[in-house]
C-alpha positions as CSV (number, residue, x, y, z in Angstrom):
1,F,100.1,82.8,112.9
2,G,97.1,83.5,110.8
3,A,96.3,83.9,107.1
4,V,96.8,87.1,105.1
5,W,94.7,88.3,102.2
6,L,95.0,91.1,99.8
7,A,92.0,93.4,99.9
8,K,90.9,96.4,97.8
9,E,88.5,99.1,99.1
10,K,85.8,99.5,96.5
11,K,85.4,103.3,96.6
12,S,89.0,104.4,96.6
13,N,90.7,101.2,95.2
14,Y,93.1,101.4,98.1
15,I,95.0,98.1,98.5
16,A,95.6,96.7,102.0
17,A,96.5,93.4,103.6
18,I,94.1,91.7,106.0
19,K,95.5,89.3,108.5
20,C,92.9,86.9,110.0
21,I,93.7,85.3,113.3
22,R,91.5,82.6,114.9
23,K,90.5,83.5,118.4
24,S,90.6,79.9,119.5
25,Q,94.2,79.5,118.4
26,L,95.2,82.7,120.1
27,V,93.7,81.6,123.4
28,E,95.2,78.1,123.1
29,S,98.6,79.5,122.7
30,G,98.2,82.1,125.5
31,L,99.1,85.0,123.2
32,E,96.0,87.2,123.8
33,G,98.0,89.7,125.8
34,Q,100.8,89.8,123.3
35,L,98.4,90.6,120.4
36,R,96.8,93.3,122.5
37,R,100.1,94.9,123.1
38,E,101.2,94.6,119.5
39,V,97.9,96.2,118.3
40,E,98.4,99.1,120.8
41,I,102.0,99.7,119.8
42,Q,101.5,99.4,116.1
43,G,98.5,101.6,116.2
44,H,100.7,104.5,117.4
45,L,103.8,103.9,115.2
46,R,104.5,106.2,112.3
47,H,107.8,105.4,110.6
48,R,108.6,105.1,106.9
49,N,110.2,101.6,107.4
50,I,107.4,100.1,109.5
51,L,104.1,99.1,107.9
52,R,101.1,100.8,109.5
53,M,98.1,99.0,111.1
54,L,95.1,100.8,109.6
55,G,92.4,99.2,111.6
56,I,91.1,96.1,113.5
57,F,87.7,94.4,113.7
58,S,86.5,91.0,114.8
59,D,83.6,88.5,114.6
60,S,82.7,85.7,117.0
61,A,85.6,83.5,115.7
62,H,88.3,85.7,114.3
63,I,90.3,88.9,114.7
64,Y,91.1,90.9,111.5
65,L,94.0,93.3,111.3
66,I,94.0,95.7,108.4
67,L,97.6,96.4,107.5
68,E,99.4,98.6,105.0
69,Y,100.2,96.5,102.0
70,A,103.8,95.9,100.9
71,S,104.5,94.1,97.7
72,G,107.4,91.7,97.3
73,G,106.5,89.0,99.8
74,S,107.3,88.4,103.4
75,V,110.4,89.7,105.2
76,A,111.2,86.0,106.2
77,A,111.3,85.0,102.5
78,L,113.5,87.9,101.6
79,L,115.9,87.1,104.4
80,K,116.1,83.5,103.3
81,E,117.1,84.5,99.8
82,K,120.1,86.5,101.2
């Protein structure tokens, strides 16, 4: 869950996806540990078929994941088409 936005770094024009997750929603669903593990695992992965997590930051209400951008929509949408 969460919303995903397209972002562009001003200096380099690098395009990334930013996933915003509400902390309250994470706590309510009991998925804090799962997100922590996912961040740890994805932070170490280097594979040409897996998008990289480039960074993470947070504020008082949200956690933001900076992810490598892939055009073409979501995997779920692509699978539904086939």
